[in-house]
C-alpha positions as CSV (number, residue, x, y, z in Angstrom):
1,M,243.4,64.6,130.9
2,G,241.8,67.3,133.2
3,R,243.0,68.7,136.4
4,R,243.2,66.4,139.4
5,T,240.5,67.0,142.0
6,I,241.2,68.3,145.5
7,L,238.5,66.0,146.8
8,N,240.0,63.6,149.3
9,D,238.8,61.5,152.3
10,S,239.6,64.2,154.8
11,I,237.4,66.8,153.1
12,R,234.6,64.2,152.5
13,D,234.7,63.1,156.1
14,Q,234.6,66.7,157.5
15,I,231.6,67.6,155.3
16,E,229.8,64.3,156.2
17,R,230.3,65.0,159.9
18,Y,228.9,68.6,159.6
19,L,225.9,67.5,157.4
20,R,225.1,64.6,159.8
21,A,225.0,67.2,162.6
22,G,222.4,69.2,160.7
23,V,224.8,72.0,159.5
24,P,223.6,73.6,156.3
25,V,225.5,72.7,153.1
26,R,227.0,76.1,152.6
27,W,228.4,76.3,156.2
28,A,229.6,72.7,156.1
29,T,231.5,73.1,152.9
30,E,233.0,76.4,154.0
31,A,234.2,74.9,157.2
32,A,235.8,72.1,155.3
33,G,237.6,74.7,153.1
34,I,235.7,74.3,149.8
35,S,232.9,76.3,148.2
36,H,229.3,75.1,148.1
37,V,229.6,75.3,144.3
38,A,232.4,72.7,144.3
39,H,230.2,70.5,146.5
40,Y,227.3,70.5,144.1
41,D,229.7,70.1,141.2
42,W,231.3,67.0,142.8
43,I,227.8,65.6,143.4
44,A,226.8,66.2,139.8
45,K,230.0,64.5,138.6
46,G,229.5,61.6,140.9
47,E,225.9,61.0,139.8
48,A,226.8,61.4,136.1
49,A,229.8,59.0,136.4
50,A,227.7,56.4,138.2
51,L,224.9,56.7,135.6
52,I,227.3,56.4,132.6
53,S,229.2,53.5,134.3
54,D,225.9,51.6,134.9
55,E,224.7,52.1,131.4
56,T,228.0,51.3,129.6
57,G,229.6,48.9,132.0
58,N,232.8,50.9,131.9
59,E,235.0,51.1,135.0
60,L,235.3,54.4,136.8
61,S,238.5,56.4,137.0
62,E,240.0,57.1,140.4
63,D,238.6,60.6,140.4
64,E,235.1,59.4,139.3
65,E,235.1,56.9,142.1
66,K,235.9,59.7,144.5
67,Y,232.9,61.7,143.1
68,V,230.5,58.8,143.3
69,E,231.6,58.0,146.9
70,Y,231.3,61.7,147.8
71,A,227.8,62.0,146.3
72,N,226.6,58.9,148.1
73,A,228.2,59.7,151.4
74,T,227.1,63.3,151.6
75,R,223.5,62.5,150.4
76,K,223.2,60.0,153.3
77,A,224.7,62.4,155.8
78,L,222.4,65.2,154.7
79,A,219.4,62.9,155.1
80,E,220.5,61.9,158.6
81,G,221.0,65.5,159.5
82,R,217.5,66.4,158.3
83,A,215.9,63.4,160.0
84,R,217.3,64.0,163.5
85,P,215.3,67.1,164.4
86,V,212.2,65.5,163.1
87,L,212.8,62.4,165.2
88,E,213.4,64.7,168.2
89,L,210.1,66.4,167.7
90,V,208.2,63.1,167.2
91,T,209.8,61.8,170.4
92,L,208.8,65.0,172.2
93,A,205.3,64.7,170.9
94,F,204.8,61.1,171.8
95,S,207.1,60.5,174.8
96,G,207.4,64.0,176.3
97,R,210.4,66.1,177.2
98,R,213.4,64.1,178.3
99,I,214.6,65.4,181.7
100,G,217.3,62.8,182.5
101,T,218.1,59.2,183.0
102,G,216.8,56.9,185.7
103,D,218.9,54.6,187.9
104,N,218.1,51.7,185.5
105,G,219.6,53.7,182.6
106,E,216.2,54.4,180.9
107,P,215.4,57.9,179.9
108,I,212.9,59.9,182.0
109,F,210.3,61.9,180.2
110,V,207.8,64.5,181.3
111,P,204.6,64.4,179.2
112,V,203.9,67.5,177.1
113,D,200.6,69.3,177.1
114,D,198.1,67.9,174.5
115,A,197.9,71.3,172.8
116,V,201.7,71.4,172.4
117,K,201.6,67.8,171.1
118,A,199.0,68.7,168.6
119,R,201.0,71.8,167.4
120,I,204.1,69.7,167.0
121,L,202.3,67.1,164.9
122,Q,200.5,69.7,162.9
123,F,203.8,71.4,162.2
124,L,205.5,68.1,161.2
125,L,202.6,67.2,158.8
126,T,202.6,70.7,157.3
127,H,206.4,71.5,157.2
128,G,208.1,68.2,157.8
129,D,210.6,68.7,155.0
130,R,213.5,71.0,155.9
131,E,213.9,71.7,152.2
132,H,210.5,73.3,152.4
133,W,211.6,75.5,155.3
134,R,214.8,76.5,153.6
135,T,213.3,77.4,150.2
136,S,210.1,78.9,151.5
137,T,209.7,82.7,151.3
138,S,206.7,82.6,153.6
139,S,207.1,84.3,156.9
140,D,204.2,82.1,158.1
141,V,206.5,79.1,158.3
142,E,209.1,80.9,160.4
143,K,206.4,82.4,162.6
144,E,204.8,79.0,163.2
145,L,208.2,77.4,164.0
146,E,208.9,80.2,166.5
147,E,205.5,79.8,168.1
148,V,206.2,76.1,168.6
149,K,209.7,76.8,170.0
150,V,208.3,79.3,172.5
151,E,205.6,76.9,173.6
152,L,208.3,74.2,174.2
153,E,210.6,76.8,175.9
154,W,213.5,76.0,173.6
């Protein structure tokens, strides 16, 4: 039998919380006290264990269950963290900039200029995947994002 894993609910919950907030994997794992290498190793172990269990019908060990739960939970949290800024840009493009809440509890929006709206939508269509932003070596992507931020006065 191999070494017991240090993976536990506390570590998983911390990493989930950071990823859901949009924190990059490397920072989220470091903040939780593990390396990003361990994170990817745990995901690989979870995916492999789930696949083997599905194919063979064998039950998972306690550690394998932890890895499967970790892989599923962190994948979902990462997706939610990636979706949030996109949803905020879509809301900005279609509803306008939120400036507060009315007496009735409904949000108050100020419409954005059509040119800004077009730039946001163009940016989302072209670069809507954060993975693309992170792995791109193109300075054009960064420049375009900065131009949109300046136009929105972020």
